[in-house]
VOSE-682428 format. One record per residue (C-alpha): z, x negated, y negated. Coordinates in pm, whole numbers, plus 50000, padded with zeros to 5 digits. Example, Ala and Ser with C-alpha at 12.3 -4.5 7.8 and 13.67 -1.06 7.14 Angstrom:
507804877050450;507144863350106;
//
This chain:
770441903470048;769511935170223;765931924070281;766721893470472;769741910570681;767421938470762;764881915070886;767291893971088;768451925771257;765271944171321;762641913771332;764491889371493;766991912871712;770471897571528;771681860471527;771501841071823;774291816171909;776531813672206;773481825472451;773811859172284;772171879771984;774541898171728;773601918371470;774461914871092;777181937670944;776551932770511;779791943770357;779371950169971;782671956269750;782561957669386;784451934869175;783721948568857;783641916868694;787311912168711;789461882868847;791891906868982;789951930569164;788731898569330;791761890169474;792121928569577;789041931369714;789791899569944;793101910970041;791691945970168;788411923570361;791441906370558;792381944370689;788751949870859;787851948871209;786481925971311;787631899271036;784711888770807;782931854270943;781951839770591;781721850870245;779241854870014;780931847269677;779991865969375;778111863269041;779431842468765;781621805368821;784771826168640;784601848868961;783871826669233;786371806069108;789161831369154;787801835669515;787391796369620;791111792469659;791611822769875;788781814170139;789861778370127;793811786570191;792511805170481;789721778270607;787071806370596;783431796670460;782191804770084;778431804669994;777941815969658;774881820469496;775601821569119;778441800769015;777701764968842;781071753268768;781701719468950;785541727568879;784991761169197;783641739269440;785491696569394;788201696669653;787091727069921;785181711270206;784301746670321;782701760969974;779181755169833;777191764469591;772891779569577;773101773969184;772441740369025;775581725768851;775901731368476;776021697668401;772511693068559;771281724268461;769501714868120;768061679068240;764831685568324;764211707068008;765121676367775;763781652167983;760601672967948;760821675767546;761981639067530;758491629367682;756831654767494;757571639267173;760521658567027;763541636166871;765671660666686;768191687466880;769991721066772;772251733267037;773801770867007;776091788467266;777761822767357;781311820067406;781401821167770;782221801868051;778571795868180;776981790567825;779441768267718;779271750968062;775731744468067;775241737767642;778301707967712;776311685867884;773371688467641;774721660667406;774701634767632;771651646467800;769611643767499;770981610267364;769591597067720;766001610867633;766451594167250;766851628667084;769871630666812;771551662466823;771221682066424;773631707166471;776041725266755;777141757866690;779351783166920;778631818766819;780631851466933;779421867467263;777171893067287;776001882566895;773881907466689;771171901966511;772871898266183;774521869566297;771691849966489;770271852966140;772621831465983;772021806366203;768111808866198;768761809265817;770391775265855;768111761466106;765001766665881;766821744265650;767381714165902;764491723066085;764961708866416;762411701666686;764491714566994;766631744966957;768341747967274;770001782267339;772711794467607;773051825367601;772921857467833;770351881167844;771271903967585;771351875467317;767561865367383;766081893667195;768251888466944;767621853566893;763721860466880;764201886166632;766061869966423;764061840966369;760841863166304;762531879466047;763401844665869;759731833665958;761261800466092;760641788066453;761221751366639;758541737266846;760291742167139;762671766367204;764571764767572;766611795967664;769391794067921;767871832768121;765471849568001;762031837868047;760621853768376;762631883968319;760291917368256;763291928268087;762821900367802;758591903967792;759951948267738;762581940867481;760371914567214;756681920667328;754391890867328;756971873167099;758561858967375;755411839867464;756301797567461;760221803867510;761091780667775;764061785268039;765811762968374;765251782868667;767151770369026;763711790969151;760481804269088;758181823269333;755271797369328;757301772469513;756301761569823;758611765070110;758951782070403;762111798370491;763441785370863;765141821570960;762241845570805;758961825070801;758461837170445;757551819470146;758701828069805;755801848069715;756631865570019;760161876169937;758751883969591;755851910169721;758871924869968;761501927369704;758881941769449;757611968369680;761411976369710;762891974069376;759541977469126;760951949568972;759901912268978;762621891369112;764711865268943;766461837969078;769571859669150;767961879569412;766231851369580;769681831069537;770761862569727;768601860269987;769221821370005;772291826870079;772081851370397;769251829070574;771271795370498;774151814370693;772131822870944;770711790871017;773971770571004;775071797571257;772021787671477;772261754771456;776091747871471;775991776471791;779191792571669;781101809971390;783671784371346;784141778470973;784301741971030;781301734571286;779251757770989;780231736470683;779621704170868;775851717670937;775511731470566;776731698870428;774161680770626;771241694670403;767601698770464;767481740070525;764501754670419;765041788370248;763331814670067;765601795469743;764111763669815;764581734470070;768451729870017;770671699470041;774451697869891;776221670269683;779851656269771;781251687969608;779331709769799;776991717669523;773261721969506;771531687169420;768121704569314;767371701068964;766291729768760;762761741768713;761141749668380;759541776468293;757411787567996;755401818167897;751821808867806;749971825267529;749281854567741;752971859767879;752461845468171;754781826768343;754001791068403;755891761868594;755671734268325;757971705168456;758721688368720;754591678068720;755201683869121;755931721369113;753571723968780;751451753668746;750751752568393;751011727368133;753971726767847;752491742567555;754161716667250;754731723366954;754501760067032;753081779666707;754791793866449;755041830866333;751561832066130;749881814766402;751211833266681;749921864666467;746741859066414;746501846566769;747861881366895;745601898766602;741861892066569;742491858566649;739201847566449;736791872166595;736321846366878;734471822666655;737441798766571;741161789366582;743951799266427;745651775666168;749491772666196;749181794465845;747761821466037;743711813665845;740681805066056;739301775366130;735671790266207;733041772566435;729461765166276;727391792766101;730681813366041;732891815565746;736631824865739;737801859665601;741581866465702;742411864866045;738321872066102;735381845266136;732281862965982;728591846666072;727081829665780;723961811765886;723511781366130;724101747065974;721901713566066;722381705566378;722201737466503;719781769266547;720201808366578;721081816066935;718201836967124;720681852267352;723731864667121;724931880067488;727931857567503;729061864767142;727831831467021;725311836266705;724421797966657;723841773866913;724461735666894;721291714566958;721381696367287;720471660467340;717361653867255;716621678966980;717531682766624;717361702366300;717051686665999;718431719165780;720221749865784;718931783265897;716521771666146;715441792666437;714571764866700;716011730766785;713241705866791;712331680167021;712661642366930;709061624266877;707751599667154;709341571266974;712631583166914;715911596667076;719081616067025;721991611367269;724671634667106;724841671767063;724551684766669;722281660266572;720711668266223;717791633466247;716771616566564;717321579866635;714651554666642;713411536766959;713831494466970;710211478466794;707361478567039;709031506767233;708061542267303;709591567067547;707101581167847;707381611567992;705701640068173;704321666667964;704451692868257;708501682868289;711031696668015;713881675068138;711441640368068;709831656167764;713621653467604;714771621567480;718401617767579;718981580767571;717551548567422;717181538467741;714141562467797;712831544167535;710131518567724;708611483467616;704821490367562;702441470267748;702081431467622;706171433767585;709211428567784;712421446067764;715521420667736;719221430967839;719551442567469;716931467767491;714721445567233;711091443867349;709881408367340;706001392167348;705741385867706;705681352767809;702441328867926;701981329968283;703401365368377;701891401668309;703691429568172;703191465468210;704351493768012;708511496268127;708561458068236;712221441868198;713071408568258;714031414768608;710821429968701;708611401868497;705721397568700;704611362868696;701651345168771;700881329869088;701741293169021;704261303368748;707811300468841;711071304668627;714821292968717;715901329868774;715221366268730;717101366568464;715251343168258;712281346968033;711231310168046;708071308068283;706891272268327;703271261868534;703731246468881;702381210968962;701901226369279;699791259769241;699951268669604;704001263669620;705001292769357;703901329369484;704671344769146;704681382869171;707081409869029;710861396768990;709781364669140;712581338069029;713271304469243;711021320269580;708951293769706;706621295769989;707031276070316;707431239470299;708181240269916;711561239169731;713411228469426;712511229969074;709361243168992;709101240069385;707911209569306;709461193369657;708651194769985;710831210770289;712161186870540;709601180670803;707051185370538;705771154970331;703191153269989;699221155170007;697911141469744;694091149869833;694961187869857;698061186269635;700231207069893;702961194170140;701861192470469;703711192970785;704851162270945;702221153471213;699991177971196;696461164471325;694471165670947;697421142170803;696411114971102;692621122871043;689971091971059;689581095570711;692751086070653;693541055970864;690061041870701;691461050170338;695071035170506;693221004470651;691131000270318;694401002370140;695920972270311;693130953170336;693160949269955;696990943969958;696180912070183;693420901769990;695800899069668;698520889169857;696240859370026;694830848169673;698000852769529;700150831869775;697850812569972;697300781569763;700650779069701;701490780070109;698610754670204;700130731569934;703930734169985;703920735770364;700630726770568;701140684470464;704420691570715;702640711671006;698570693870999;697640662370961;693960641370951;690860668670935;692080697570932;694930691370661;691370681170426;689830718170544;693090734870460;693780718170129;689720724470068;690580759870137;693930759269908;691440745769657;688870774469677;691720800069670;693580786269370;689890788169219;689040823269328;692380835269214;691540818068847;688060830668866;688530867068972;692160876968867;691250889068513;688160903168673;690630924868965;692430937768668;690150952968453;688270967668812;691480981568965;692520992868639;688631013068584;689091022468899;692701036268872;691671058868548;688711072868658;690421084668999;692701101468773;690511117168526;689641147268688;693281155468845;695221146468516;692751164068247;692651197568181;688841198968188;685811211868452;684121180368509;680631184768674;680811179969078;679601142269051;682461130068846;684991146769082;683381131569361;683721093969169;687321102369111;688051108169463;685931077869574;687961057869350;691211072769389;691611047669681;692131020469407;695511037569355;696671019469676;699041053169761;699791040470110;702871055970104;701621092070153;698431081670340;700951065270622;703261097270600;705901077970559;708401102270415;708411118470752;709781082970918;712631092570690;713191128070844;716151117671025;718111102570716;720361123970522;720371126070187;722261098770105;720041076770301;717401089570151;718701085869816;719251050169858;715821042069994;714301058069668;716391041469456;716431004569577;712661007069685;711721002269351;714180974869302;712590953369559;709100955369407;710500945769126;711890913969278;708790909669470;706920914669158;708970884268976;708400859969281;704580864269272;705030854168857;707150827068983;704650811969272;701670821169025;702710802768758;704350778169007;701630745468925;702660748468554;705920753568624;706300721368855;703740699468597;706540708568303;709280697168552;707430664368638;706540659868275;709650642768116;708350636967762;707610675467736;711410681467894;712710654467615;710880670367350;712060704967431;715590699467479;716450665467354;716730681266980;718930704766847;717980736266651;719360714366343;717510687366465;714150702666513;714350717466139;714920684965992;712090667566189;709750693866153;709600704965754;708130729165542;707740742665190;709920772565088;707080794164998;705880781965350;708660794665525;709310827865365;705640834265491;707680840365882;710700853566004;713470834766110;712360835066504;708920829366428;709680794266255;712230786866568;709160794666822;707110774566629;708650744766578;709810747466939;706090750667069;705140721166850;707840700367001;706490710167344;702960694167202;704580664267017;705400644667347;706860609867192;708340624666918;706370611266628;705760640966432;702310645666499;700230655466792;696680640666930;693630659567061;693970640667403;697890652267426;697060690267396;694190691167618;696240677367912;698700704667805;696390731667749;694070731768052;697180738668284;698320767268062;695440789468043;692840801568338;689300798168185;687550762768129;688300744067849;686950708367753;688110679867529;685780688867258;686910724867241;690320707567157;688490688966923;686860722666737;690030734766715;691900702766528;688920701966300;689370738066229;693190730366137;692320703265882;689490724565721;686770704465838;683720721665994;682250710566329;680150683566275;682150666265997;684070634866135;687760632366175;689570597566029;691960605366344;692120625466585;695900636166496;697460664766333;700980667266150;703570699466157;702230712165850;698120712465985;699870729766329;701130756266150;698330763465959;696220763966274;698710788966414;
//
C-alpha cells in the first residue's frame, strides 16, 4: 500500500478531482487480529480529522466481517483485499472484496486436474473460517469434473507433524489421485514432512497457500517441488495499472528492492486496493461513497493486482490462477492456458524418484524411474542413481567429441552399425538407404534402382530416404516407387518417372500418369517428348491425335491434316484426280443404269430412227455391262490392293512399288478428301456433322440396293411375266413340294433341312408345268437369263448327260431329267 501511496503523492502530486490535487494520508492501525479490536479501531477512526474517505479492510474474512457492518451502517466505502467469504459482502452495496470468493477458489484447480485424468480426491482442512470455506466447495467441484471424493477430514488449527502423519498413513492406504489440503502457511511444511516420513505422496497436491512463498522453500527445500496452489495473483500477469502505469512485474521488483522479499498476492492485493480507490475517485470526480461504489461496481479497472470486475455481491469475479513449483523449484502458472508460463506436471514424481532426480540424476546419462532406479541411455548401465559407461550398442558408435558428456552417438539416418562397440557409423551402399536413426542395417532399394550421388557432397552421399533410390536406365519408376521396364516408343534415362517419361515423336499416351504408349496413325500429329501426354501438334486433336481440328481436313497423300483452302490442296494434280474419279463414277453409272433408262423411258420420248439408235445403244450398254462387269471388278480390286500395299504394310518397298501404289491410288475413288468435302462442313455444329457421317453410309447402302435391283431388272421382269415359273414357285406349299419331289431317306440324310428346301424350290422353278421333270429346252431358256457368260443349248445338253451318268458322245433316250437326277447334278 505504501509503495502506491508514495508514488501517487510524489510522482502524480496526489489524487485529482474537483479541479484540484489532494495527497493521500494513509493511516494504519493494528487490529491485533481481533474482532473486538476492529470495532474499537473503527470508533477511534471516527474521531480523526478530517474523517477517513474510505476504509481498506483487514486481512481474513472474520476480521473484515466485523468491520463491514459498521462502514455500511454509516454509508462509508470499504475495500477489502483479503476476505473471501461471500457473507461479508452480501447485501452491502458499499463493500468490495479483491480476493477470489471461497466457493470459486478451487474451481480452476479441479477443472485442470479433472482434464488431466485424475479420478479420486481426498480433502483435508484446518478448523478455521477461510480453510473451512474453501474446502467446503471441493466436493461439488470434484463432481462437476467427474472426480470422486474418497475422504473428507478436518484437522485441528495449526496441526503438528504427528497429527499430519496420521492423515498421511490413512491416505497411503486409500491412495487418492489428488490431495486438497486447506492449510495456512505453518501447516504446509508439516504436511510435506509427514508425507515424506510415510514414504507416500499423491499424483497431485493442492495447497490453499504456500506455493510461491519463499518461506515455504526455506522450510522444506526441494521437497516443495511439484506442489500446487491456487492464487488470485502472480507477478507474470500481463496488465498495466491505470494509476501507476506499473505491470505486476514492475511492482514485484520495487517490492523486493524495498523489503528484500518476493511479494505474494497479499502485498499485491494491498497495492491494488489503493490503485482501485484512486482510479474510482478520479473517474467519479468525487469522494461521495455512493458515486465511488457506483464506479467500482461498473468494473473494468486495471490495477497491478489485475483487471478488476465485481459480481452482484461486490466480490472479484475473476477466477484463481494455479501455480506449481517445477522440477527446479521455479514457480510456474500452469492454468488457465491463456496465462500459463509452464506445463502441468502430472503425476508428480514420488519421493524415491525425486531423490534420484535431486541426487546424481543418473549421471546425466539416463532418466530416474519411479522407484529411484535409473533407466540408462544406450551404452550405459545402471549403478544405483548413476549410469556408468559400458559400450556403444549396435546402431551407435563411440563419440569422437565427448565435450557434451555423451560417450556414444546414435547413427544418423543414412548410416548404421551392425554390432556393438563400433568406433564409427558406416554409410549405406549405393543400392540401400536408412531412413531412421540408430539403424543396425540398411534397407535395400527397390529392384532395378540405386542411389546416384555426388561423391564430393556429403549430404548427397548419405542415403536417408527411399525417394533417393533412382531407377536405372531402361526402367521407369511408378507411383509405388517400383521400377518397371521402359515401354516401347519411349526413352527411359536413369531417374525417369512416369510423369517425366520421354516418348518418341509419333507416339501418344492418354495422360502423363499412363504407362501405355501408343503409335500415332499420323506420325507428324504427335510431337512426343518428356512428359508428353495428350499434346497434339497444331491442326490435330483427339485420341492418338488422329482427328483434324476445325478448319483442317485429312489429306491422304501426305498423311496429314491440311488447312482448308490451302493452295496445295487445290492444285492441278488434285483437280485432275477429282476429274478422273468423277469420270470413272459416271462410266460405272452409265453401264449400270444406261440400258435400263433407254429401255424404260425412251419409247415414250423418242420415235422413229432416233428410237432405233437408242435401242441399239441400249443393247450395246447391256452387252458391255455383261462383258466388262467382272473384268472391271477384278481390275478395280487389283488397283485398290496395289494402292494400299505400300501404305498399310510395314515394309520398305522399292521406289518403283511405291510409285505404282501412288498411281493406282486413284482406284480408291477417294473423292471426299480429293474435293476437300470436310471443309464444306465446317459451318456445321457437332450434331450436324455426326448426323451427316451417320446417315451417309445408309444412303450409300440404299443406292447399292437400287443398283442391284436395276442391274437384275431384266431377270426380275422376266420372272414376273413367266406365269409358269410363278405357279411353280408359289402354287405349291412346302408339304406339297415334299410330296411331289420325294427322295430316299439315305439321300435326304446327305442334306440339311434348309438345303432340301432350297433344292426342291429350285427344281420347281425349272419344272414350269409341274410334271415332275424338266427338259433341256426349259432349262436353257432360264439359264441364259440368269448367268452373265454366254451359254449354248449344247452346253445344257452336256449338263443333262452328266446328270444321267452318260458321256458327252452318248445319246439320251429323252432329253429330260427327274428330281432324283437333278439332285445328283446339284
